[in-house]
PyMOL CGO cylinders between C-alpha atoms (Angstrom):
from pymol import cmd
from pymol.cgo import CYLINDER

trace = [
    CYLINDER, 50.29, 114.12, 54.05, 50.45, 110.54, 55.24, 0.3, 1, 1, 1, 1, 1, 1,
    CYLINDER, 50.45, 110.54, 55.24, 46.88, 110.81, 56.49, 0.3, 1, 1, 1, 1, 1, 1,
    CYLINDER, 46.88, 110.81, 56.49, 45.77, 112.22, 53.12, 0.3, 1, 1, 1, 1, 1, 1,
    CYLINDER, 45.77, 112.22, 53.12, 47.37, 109.31, 51.20, 0.3, 1, 1, 1, 1, 1, 1,
    CYLINDER, 47.37, 109.31, 51.20, 45.92, 106.82, 53.66, 0.3, 1, 1, 1, 1, 1, 1,
    CYLINDER, 45.92, 106.82, 53.66, 42.41, 108.33, 53.26, 0.3, 1, 1, 1, 1, 1, 1,
    CYLINDER, 42.41, 108.33, 53.26, 42.67, 108.34, 49.45, 0.3, 1, 1, 1, 1, 1, 1,
    CYLINDER, 42.67, 108.34, 49.45, 43.85, 104.73, 49.50, 0.3, 1, 1, 1, 1, 1, 1,
    CYLINDER, 43.85, 104.73, 49.50, 40.91, 103.80, 51.72, 0.3, 1, 1, 1, 1, 1, 1,
    CYLINDER, 40.91, 103.80, 51.72, 38.51, 105.51, 49.33, 0.3, 1, 1, 1, 1, 1, 1,
    CYLINDER, 38.51, 105.51, 49.33, 40.11, 103.73, 46.39, 0.3, 1, 1, 1, 1, 1, 1,
    CYLINDER, 40.11, 103.73, 46.39, 39.71, 100.34, 48.10, 0.3, 1, 1, 1, 1, 1, 1,
    CYLINDER, 39.71, 100.34, 48.10, 36.14, 101.19, 49.09, 0.3, 1, 1, 1, 1, 1, 1,
    CYLINDER, 36.14, 101.19, 49.09, 35.35, 102.26, 45.52, 0.3, 1, 1, 1, 1, 1, 1,
    CYLINDER, 35.35, 102.26, 45.52, 36.92, 99.05, 44.14, 0.3, 1, 1, 1, 1, 1, 1,
    CYLINDER, 36.92, 99.05, 44.14, 34.96, 96.96, 46.66, 0.3, 1, 1, 1, 1, 1, 1,
    CYLINDER, 34.96, 96.96, 46.66, 31.61, 98.49, 45.62, 0.3, 1, 1, 1, 1, 1, 1,
    CYLINDER, 31.61, 98.49, 45.62, 32.53, 98.23, 41.95, 0.3, 1, 1, 1, 1, 1, 1,
    CYLINDER, 32.53, 98.23, 41.95, 33.24, 94.53, 42.29, 0.3, 1, 1, 1, 1, 1, 1,
    CYLINDER, 33.24, 94.53, 42.29, 30.15, 94.00, 44.42, 0.3, 1, 1, 1, 1, 1, 1,
    CYLINDER, 30.15, 94.00, 44.42, 27.90, 95.69, 41.86, 0.3, 1, 1, 1, 1, 1, 1,
    CYLINDER, 27.90, 95.69, 41.86, 29.28, 93.69, 38.91, 0.3, 1, 1, 1, 1, 1, 1,
    CYLINDER, 29.28, 93.69, 38.91, 27.73, 90.46, 40.15, 0.3, 1, 1, 1, 1, 1, 1,
    CYLINDER, 27.73, 90.46, 40.15, 27.99, 88.12, 37.19, 0.3, 1, 1, 1, 1, 1, 1,
    CYLINDER, 27.99, 88.12, 37.19, 29.86, 90.65, 35.10, 0.3, 1, 1, 1, 1, 1, 1,
    CYLINDER, 29.86, 90.65, 35.10, 29.50, 89.83, 31.44, 0.3, 1, 1, 1, 1, 1, 1,
    CYLINDER, 29.50, 89.83, 31.44, 27.99, 86.39, 31.99, 0.3, 1, 1, 1, 1, 1, 1,
    CYLINDER, 27.99, 86.39, 31.99, 25.06, 85.61, 29.66, 0.3, 1, 1, 1, 1, 1, 1,
    CYLINDER, 25.06, 85.61, 29.66, 21.59, 85.80, 31.18, 0.3, 1, 1, 1, 1, 1, 1,
    CYLINDER, 21.59, 85.80, 31.18, 20.03, 82.60, 32.47, 0.3, 1, 1, 1, 1, 1, 1,
    CYLINDER, 20.03, 82.60, 32.47, 17.93, 80.89, 29.79, 0.3, 1, 1, 1, 1, 1, 1,
    CYLINDER, 17.93, 80.89, 29.79, 14.21, 81.20, 30.29, 0.3, 1, 1, 1, 1, 1, 1,
    CYLINDER, 14.21, 81.20, 30.29, 12.79, 77.78, 31.11, 0.3, 1, 1, 1, 1, 1, 1,
    CYLINDER, 12.79, 77.78, 31.11, 9.58, 76.87, 29.31, 0.3, 1, 1, 1, 1, 1, 1,
    CYLINDER, 9.58, 76.87, 29.31, 6.69, 75.76, 31.46, 0.3, 1, 1, 1, 1, 1, 1,
    CYLINDER, 6.69, 75.76, 31.46, 3.39, 74.09, 30.87, 0.3, 1, 1, 1, 1, 1, 1,
    CYLINDER, 3.39, 74.09, 30.87, 2.13, 71.34, 28.62, 0.3, 1, 1, 1, 1, 1, 1,
    CYLINDER, 2.13, 71.34, 28.62, 3.63, 70.57, 25.26, 0.3, 1, 1, 1, 1, 1, 1,
    CYLINDER, 3.63, 70.57, 25.26, 1.80, 70.22, 21.97, 0.3, 1, 1, 1, 1, 1, 1,
    CYLINDER, 1.80, 70.22, 21.97, 2.24, 67.69, 19.19, 0.3, 1, 1, 1, 1, 1, 1,
    CYLINDER, 2.24, 67.69, 19.19, 0.98, 68.96, 15.83, 0.3, 1, 1, 1, 1, 1, 1,
    CYLINDER, 0.98, 68.96, 15.83, 0.82, 66.72, 12.86, 0.3, 1, 1, 1, 1, 1, 1,
    CYLINDER, 0.82, 66.72, 12.86, -0.09, 66.55, 9.22, 0.3, 1, 1, 1, 1, 1, 1,
    CYLINDER, -0.09, 66.55, 9.22, -1.17, 63.32, 7.55, 0.3, 1, 1, 1, 1, 1, 1,
    CYLINDER, -1.17, 63.32, 7.55, -0.57, 63.28, 3.83, 0.3, 1, 1, 1, 1, 1, 1,
    CYLINDER, -0.57, 63.28, 3.83, -2.42, 60.59, 1.89, 0.3, 1, 1, 1, 1, 1, 1,
    CYLINDER, -2.42, 60.59, 1.89, -0.16, 59.53, -0.98, 0.3, 1, 1, 1, 1, 1, 1,
    CYLINDER, -0.16, 59.53, -0.98, -2.25, 59.86, -4.16, 0.3, 1, 1, 1, 1, 1, 1,
    CYLINDER, -2.25, 59.86, -4.16, -4.65, 62.30, -2.50, 0.3, 1, 1, 1, 1, 1, 1,
    CYLINDER, -4.65, 62.30, -2.50, -8.34, 61.69, -1.93, 0.3, 1, 1, 1, 1, 1, 1,
    CYLINDER, -8.34, 61.69, -1.93, -8.42, 59.23, -4.85, 0.3, 1, 1, 1, 1, 1, 1,
    CYLINDER, -8.42, 59.23, -4.85, -6.08, 56.91, -2.94, 0.3, 1, 1, 1, 1, 1, 1,
    CYLINDER, -6.08, 56.91, -2.94, -8.88, 56.05, -0.52, 0.3, 1, 1, 1, 1, 1, 1,
    CYLINDER, -8.88, 56.05, -0.52, -10.24, 53.63, -3.14, 0.3, 1, 1, 1, 1, 1, 1,
    CYLINDER, -10.24, 53.63, -3.14, -7.43, 51.33, -1.91, 0.3, 1, 1, 1, 1, 1, 1,
    CYLINDER, -7.43, 51.33, -1.91, -8.73, 51.52, 1.66, 0.3, 1, 1, 1, 1, 1, 1,
    CYLINDER, -8.73, 51.52, 1.66, -11.06, 48.82, 3.01, 0.3, 1, 1, 1, 1, 1, 1,
    CYLINDER, -11.06, 48.82, 3.01, -14.73, 49.28, 2.16, 0.3, 1, 1, 1, 1, 1, 1,
    CYLINDER, -14.73, 49.28, 2.16, -15.72, 50.51, 5.59, 0.3, 1, 1, 1, 1, 1, 1,
    CYLINDER, -15.72, 50.51, 5.59, -13.50, 53.07, 7.25, 0.3, 1, 1, 1, 1, 1, 1,
    CYLINDER, -13.50, 53.07, 7.25, -15.16, 54.12, 10.49, 0.3, 1, 1, 1, 1, 1, 1,
    CYLINDER, -15.16, 54.12, 10.49, -12.39, 56.36, 11.84, 0.3, 1, 1, 1, 1, 1, 1,
    CYLINDER, -12.39, 56.36, 11.84, -8.82, 57.58, 11.41, 0.3, 1, 1, 1, 1, 1, 1,
    CYLINDER, -8.82, 57.58, 11.41, -6.83, 58.47, 14.52, 0.3, 1, 1, 1, 1, 1, 1,
    CYLINDER, -6.83, 58.47, 14.52, -3.29, 59.46, 15.43, 0.3, 1, 1, 1, 1, 1, 1,
    CYLINDER, -3.29, 59.46, 15.43, -1.75, 57.78, 18.47, 0.3, 1, 1, 1, 1, 1, 1,
    CYLINDER, -1.75, 57.78, 18.47, 1.61, 57.80, 20.22, 0.3, 1, 1, 1, 1, 1, 1,
    CYLINDER, 1.61, 57.80, 20.22, 3.02, 55.30, 22.70, 0.3, 1, 1, 1, 1, 1, 1,
    CYLINDER, 3.02, 55.30, 22.70, 5.65, 55.50, 25.42, 0.3, 1, 1, 1, 1, 1, 1,
    CYLINDER, 5.65, 55.50, 25.42, 6.62, 51.86, 24.85, 0.3, 1, 1, 1, 1, 1, 1,
    CYLINDER, 6.62, 51.86, 24.85, 7.56, 49.91, 21.75, 0.3, 1, 1, 1, 1, 1, 1,
    CYLINDER, 7.56, 49.91, 21.75, 7.01, 47.16, 20.65, 0.3, 1, 1, 1, 1, 1, 1,
    CYLINDER, 7.01, 47.16, 20.65, 3.33, 47.23, 21.47, 0.3, 1, 1, 1, 1, 1, 1,
    CYLINDER, 3.33, 47.23, 21.47, 1.12, 44.46, 22.84, 0.3, 1, 1, 1, 1, 1, 1,
    CYLINDER, 1.12, 44.46, 22.84, -1.78, 43.10, 20.77, 0.3, 1, 1, 1, 1, 1, 1,
    CYLINDER, -1.78, 43.10, 20.77, -4.60, 45.38, 19.66, 0.3, 1, 1, 1, 1, 1, 1,
    CYLINDER, -4.60, 45.38, 19.66, -6.50, 44.90, 22.95, 0.3, 1, 1, 1, 1, 1, 1,
    CYLINDER, -6.50, 44.90, 22.95, -3.29, 45.80, 24.81, 0.3, 1, 1, 1, 1, 1, 1,
    CYLINDER, -3.29, 45.80, 24.81, -3.08, 49.05, 22.87, 0.3, 1, 1, 1, 1, 1, 1,
    CYLINDER, -3.08, 49.05, 22.87, -6.43, 50.12, 24.35, 0.3, 1, 1, 1, 1, 1, 1,
    CYLINDER, -6.43, 50.12, 24.35, -5.03, 49.30, 27.80, 0.3, 1, 1, 1, 1, 1, 1,
    CYLINDER, -5.03, 49.30, 27.80, -1.98, 51.50, 27.07, 0.3, 1, 1, 1, 1, 1, 1,
    CYLINDER, -1.98, 51.50, 27.07, -4.36, 54.37, 26.30, 0.3, 1, 1, 1, 1, 1, 1,
    CYLINDER, -4.36, 54.37, 26.30, -6.51, 53.78, 29.37, 0.3, 1, 1, 1, 1, 1, 1,
    CYLINDER, -6.51, 53.78, 29.37, -3.45, 53.57, 31.66, 0.3, 1, 1, 1, 1, 1, 1,
    CYLINDER, -3.45, 53.57, 31.66, -1.96, 56.86, 30.46, 0.3, 1, 1, 1, 1, 1, 1,
    CYLINDER, -1.96, 56.86, 30.46, 0.97, 55.32, 28.58, 0.3, 1, 1, 1, 1, 1, 1,
    CYLINDER, 0.97, 55.32, 28.58, -0.27, 56.59, 25.25, 0.3, 1, 1, 1, 1, 1, 1,
    CYLINDER, -0.27, 56.59, 25.25, -1.82, 59.65, 23.64, 0.3, 1, 1, 1, 1, 1, 1,
    CYLINDER, -1.82, 59.65, 23.64, -4.53, 59.84, 20.99, 0.3, 1, 1, 1, 1, 1, 1,
    CYLINDER, -4.53, 59.84, 20.99, -5.88, 62.53, 18.70, 0.3, 1, 1, 1, 1, 1, 1,
    CYLINDER, -5.88, 62.53, 18.70, -9.33, 61.98, 20.18, 0.3, 1, 1, 1, 1, 1, 1,
    CYLINDER, -9.33, 61.98, 20.18, -12.14, 59.50, 19.98, 0.3, 1, 1, 1, 1, 1, 1,
    CYLINDER, -12.14, 59.50, 19.98, -13.72, 61.44, 17.13, 0.3, 1, 1, 1, 1, 1, 1,
    CYLINDER, -13.72, 61.44, 17.13, -12.30, 60.54, 13.74, 0.3, 1, 1, 1, 1, 1, 1,
    CYLINDER, -12.30, 60.54, 13.74, -9.93, 62.75, 11.82, 0.3, 1, 1, 1, 1, 1, 1,
    CYLINDER, -9.93, 62.75, 11.82, -11.34, 63.68, 8.37, 0.3, 1, 1, 1, 1, 1, 1,
    CYLINDER, -11.34, 63.68, 8.37, -11.92, 60.79, 5.94, 0.3, 1, 1, 1, 1, 1, 1,
    CYLINDER, -11.92, 60.79, 5.94, -11.53, 60.66, 2.14, 0.3, 1, 1, 1, 1, 1, 1,
    CYLINDER, -11.53, 60.66, 2.14, -9.32, 63.76, 1.97, 0.3, 1, 1, 1, 1, 1, 1,
    CYLINDER, -9.32, 63.76, 1.97, -5.91, 64.63, 0.52, 0.3, 1, 1, 1, 1, 1, 1,
    CYLINDER, -5.91, 64.63, 0.52, -4.50, 65.45, 3.95, 0.3, 1, 1, 1, 1, 1, 1,
    CYLINDER, -4.50, 65.45, 3.95, -5.57, 66.05, 7.54, 0.3, 1, 1, 1, 1, 1, 1,
    CYLINDER, -5.57, 66.05, 7.54, -4.11, 67.79, 10.56, 0.3, 1, 1, 1, 1, 1, 1,
    CYLINDER, -4.11, 67.79, 10.56, -4.25, 67.07, 14.26, 0.3, 1, 1, 1, 1, 1, 1,
    CYLINDER, -4.25, 67.07, 14.26, -3.10, 68.66, 17.49, 0.3, 1, 1, 1, 1, 1, 1,
    CYLINDER, -3.10, 68.66, 17.49, -2.59, 66.75, 20.73, 0.3, 1, 1, 1, 1, 1, 1,
    CYLINDER, -2.59, 66.75, 20.73, -1.82, 68.49, 24.04, 0.3, 1, 1, 1, 1, 1, 1,
    CYLINDER, -1.82, 68.49, 24.04, 0.87, 66.65, 26.02, 0.3, 1, 1, 1, 1, 1, 1,
    CYLINDER, 0.87, 66.65, 26.02, 0.33, 67.23, 29.74, 0.3, 1, 1, 1, 1, 1, 1,
    CYLINDER, 0.33, 67.23, 29.74, 3.18, 65.16, 31.22, 0.3, 1, 1, 1, 1, 1, 1,
    CYLINDER, 3.18, 65.16, 31.22, 6.31, 66.74, 29.79, 0.3, 1, 1, 1, 1, 1, 1,
    CYLINDER, 6.31, 66.74, 29.79, 9.05, 66.14, 29.06, 0.3, 1, 1, 1, 1, 1, 1,
    CYLINDER, 9.05, 66.14, 29.06, 8.08, 62.88, 27.37, 0.3, 1, 1, 1, 1, 1, 1,
    CYLINDER, 8.08, 62.88, 27.37, 9.35, 60.72, 24.55, 0.3, 1, 1, 1, 1, 1, 1,
    CYLINDER, 9.35, 60.72, 24.55, 6.94, 58.82, 22.33, 0.3, 1, 1, 1, 1, 1, 1,
    CYLINDER, 6.94, 58.82, 22.33, 8.75, 55.75, 21.02, 0.3, 1, 1, 1, 1, 1, 1,
    CYLINDER, 8.75, 55.75, 21.02, 6.07, 54.88, 18.46, 0.3, 1, 1, 1, 1, 1, 1,
    CYLINDER, 6.07, 54.88, 18.46, 3.66, 57.23, 16.72, 0.3, 1, 1, 1, 1, 1, 1,
    CYLINDER, 3.66, 57.23, 16.72, 1.19, 55.98, 14.13, 0.3, 1, 1, 1, 1, 1, 1,
    CYLINDER, 1.19, 55.98, 14.13, -1.97, 56.61, 12.19, 0.3, 1, 1, 1, 1, 1, 1,
    CYLINDER, -1.97, 56.61, 12.19, -4.63, 53.96, 12.67, 0.3, 1, 1, 1, 1, 1, 1,
    CYLINDER, -4.63, 53.96, 12.67, -7.70, 53.06, 10.69, 0.3, 1, 1, 1, 1, 1, 1,
    CYLINDER, -7.70, 53.06, 10.69, -10.75, 51.64, 12.42, 0.3, 1, 1, 1, 1, 1, 1,
    CYLINDER, -10.75, 51.64, 12.42, -12.98, 49.49, 10.21, 0.3, 1, 1, 1, 1, 1, 1,
    CYLINDER, -12.98, 49.49, 10.21, -15.80, 48.53, 12.59, 0.3, 1, 1, 1, 1, 1, 1,
    CYLINDER, -15.80, 48.53, 12.59, -17.49, 49.90, 15.69, 0.3, 1, 1, 1, 1, 1, 1,
    CYLINDER, -17.49, 49.90, 15.69, -15.19, 47.71, 17.83, 0.3, 1, 1, 1, 1, 1, 1,
    CYLINDER, -15.19, 47.71, 17.83, -12.40, 49.98, 19.15, 0.3, 1, 1, 1, 1, 1, 1,
    CYLINDER, -12.40, 49.98, 19.15, -10.03, 46.99, 19.07, 0.3, 1, 1, 1, 1, 1, 1,
    CYLINDER, -10.03, 46.99, 19.07, -10.42, 46.79, 15.29, 0.3, 1, 1, 1, 1, 1, 1,
    CYLINDER, -10.42, 46.79, 15.29, -7.49, 49.07, 14.45, 0.3, 1, 1, 1, 1, 1, 1,
    CYLINDER, -7.49, 49.07, 14.45, -5.03, 48.74, 11.58, 0.3, 1, 1, 1, 1, 1, 1,
    CYLINDER, -5.03, 48.74, 11.58, -1.88, 50.85, 11.41, 0.3, 1, 1, 1, 1, 1, 1,
    CYLINDER, -1.88, 50.85, 11.41, -1.72, 52.65, 8.06, 0.3, 1, 1, 1, 1, 1, 1,
    CYLINDER, -1.72, 52.65, 8.06, 1.11, 55.12, 8.72, 0.3, 1, 1, 1, 1, 1, 1,
    CYLINDER, 1.11, 55.12, 8.72, 4.10, 55.39, 11.06, 0.3, 1, 1, 1, 1, 1, 1,
    CYLINDER, 4.10, 55.39, 11.06, 6.27, 58.38, 11.95, 0.3, 1, 1, 1, 1, 1, 1,
    CYLINDER, 6.27, 58.38, 11.95, 9.44, 57.11, 10.27, 0.3, 1, 1, 1, 1, 1, 1,
    CYLINDER, 9.44, 57.11, 10.27, 12.00, 58.03, 7.66, 0.3, 1, 1, 1, 1, 1, 1,
    CYLINDER, 12.00, 58.03, 7.66, 12.98, 54.51, 6.61, 0.3, 1, 1, 1, 1, 1, 1,
    CYLINDER, 12.98, 54.51, 6.61, 11.47, 52.19, 3.98, 0.3, 1, 1, 1, 1, 1, 1,
    CYLINDER, 11.47, 52.19, 3.98, 10.95, 49.46, 6.62, 0.3, 1, 1, 1, 1, 1, 1,
    CYLINDER, 10.95, 49.46, 6.62, 8.91, 51.88, 8.81, 0.3, 1, 1, 1, 1, 1, 1,
    CYLINDER, 8.91, 51.88, 8.81, 11.32, 51.82, 11.77, 0.3, 1, 1, 1, 1, 1, 1,
    CYLINDER, 11.32, 51.82, 11.77, 9.67, 54.31, 14.15, 0.3, 1, 1, 1, 1, 1, 1,
    CYLINDER, 9.67, 54.31, 14.15, 11.38, 57.58, 15.05, 0.3, 1, 1, 1, 1, 1, 1,
    CYLINDER, 11.38, 57.58, 15.05, 11.04, 58.77, 18.63, 0.3, 1, 1, 1, 1, 1, 1,
    CYLINDER, 11.04, 58.77, 18.63, 9.39, 62.13, 19.30, 0.3, 1, 1, 1, 1, 1, 1,
    CYLINDER, 9.39, 62.13, 19.30, 10.49, 64.12, 22.35, 0.3, 1, 1, 1, 1, 1, 1,
    CYLINDER, 10.49, 64.12, 22.35, 8.22, 66.90, 23.61, 0.3, 1, 1, 1, 1, 1, 1,
    CYLINDER, 8.22, 66.90, 23.61, 9.51, 69.22, 26.33, 0.3, 1, 1, 1, 1, 1, 1,
    CYLINDER, 9.51, 69.22, 26.33, 7.58, 71.51, 28.64, 0.3, 1, 1, 1, 1, 1, 1,
    CYLINDER, 7.58, 71.51, 28.64, 6.00, 74.33, 26.66, 0.3, 1, 1, 1, 1, 1, 1,
    CYLINDER, 6.00, 74.33, 26.66, 7.30, 72.94, 23.35, 0.3, 1, 1, 1, 1, 1, 1,
    CYLINDER, 7.30, 72.94, 23.35, 5.31, 72.58, 20.15, 0.3, 1, 1, 1, 1, 1, 1,
    CYLINDER, 5.31, 72.58, 20.15, 6.60, 69.78, 17.95, 0.3, 1, 1, 1, 1, 1, 1,
    CYLINDER, 6.60, 69.78, 17.95, 5.37, 69.40, 14.36, 0.3, 1, 1, 1, 1, 1, 1,
    CYLINDER, 5.37, 69.40, 14.36, 5.54, 66.16, 12.38, 0.3, 1, 1, 1, 1, 1, 1,
    CYLINDER, 5.54, 66.16, 12.38, 4.37, 64.85, 9.01, 0.3, 1, 1, 1, 1, 1, 1,
    CYLINDER, 4.37, 64.85, 9.01, 3.30, 61.28, 8.31, 0.3, 1, 1, 1, 1, 1, 1,
    CYLINDER, 3.30, 61.28, 8.31, 2.68, 59.87, 4.86, 0.3, 1, 1, 1, 1, 1, 1,
    CYLINDER, 2.68, 59.87, 4.86, -0.04, 57.25, 4.47, 0.3, 1, 1, 1, 1, 1, 1,
    CYLINDER, -0.04, 57.25, 4.47, 0.14, 55.05, 1.40, 0.3, 1, 1, 1, 1, 1, 1,
    CYLINDER, 0.14, 55.05, 1.40, -2.80, 52.63, 1.22, 0.3, 1, 1, 1, 1, 1, 1,
    CYLINDER, -2.80, 52.63, 1.22, -0.80, 50.53, -1.29, 0.3, 1, 1, 1, 1, 1, 1,
    CYLINDER, -0.80, 50.53, -1.29, 2.22, 50.19, 0.99, 0.3, 1, 1, 1, 1, 1, 1,
    CYLINDER, 2.22, 50.19, 0.99, 1.18, 49.70, 4.58, 0.3, 1, 1, 1, 1, 1, 1,
    CYLINDER, 1.18, 49.70, 4.58, 3.57, 49.45, 7.50, 0.3, 1, 1, 1, 1, 1, 1,
    CYLINDER, 3.57, 49.45, 7.50, 3.81, 46.24, 9.50, 0.3, 1, 1, 1, 1, 1, 1,
    CYLINDER, 3.81, 46.24, 9.50, 1.52, 46.01, 12.51, 0.3, 1, 1, 1, 1, 1, 1,
    CYLINDER, 1.52, 46.01, 12.51, 3.35, 46.80, 15.76, 0.3, 1, 1, 1, 1, 1, 1,
    CYLINDER, 3.35, 46.80, 15.76, 2.21, 43.62, 17.56, 0.3, 1, 1, 1, 1, 1, 1,
]
cmd.load_cgo(trace, "trace")
């Protein structure tokens, strides 16, 4: 009888051991899936007053571009080009976004994530000189155009909207 109780107790301990071993994390939540890969910044530019508002733009608009910078405040306009060339800035491309429209959209892949853009703006180029850029819109929610940072994580898609009002332009960042 003693041997029978001892054997049953051994089986009970063995069963309990395997039960505990198989539970692992028990009821712990699963590990979150980490996103991988580049991020994407999508944006919409809304021209206040629609296509008719472009009559308030300078006579010669060569290009409209969206650009974001890792640093703020920015150097002079020539320094902005250096920021782009040295990988401390992103741009919607060297081809212009649509001109004389109510709104336009852009999409910029962000390879080095996570990253935080401290200044994001819409620029207007009025000559063939790439240094001839004027900021016409800033990603901001304040009347004084204080820039809002944009953080893009790995695999994230971040969407923003920027209003451009040709009658009320933001201050230049340099």
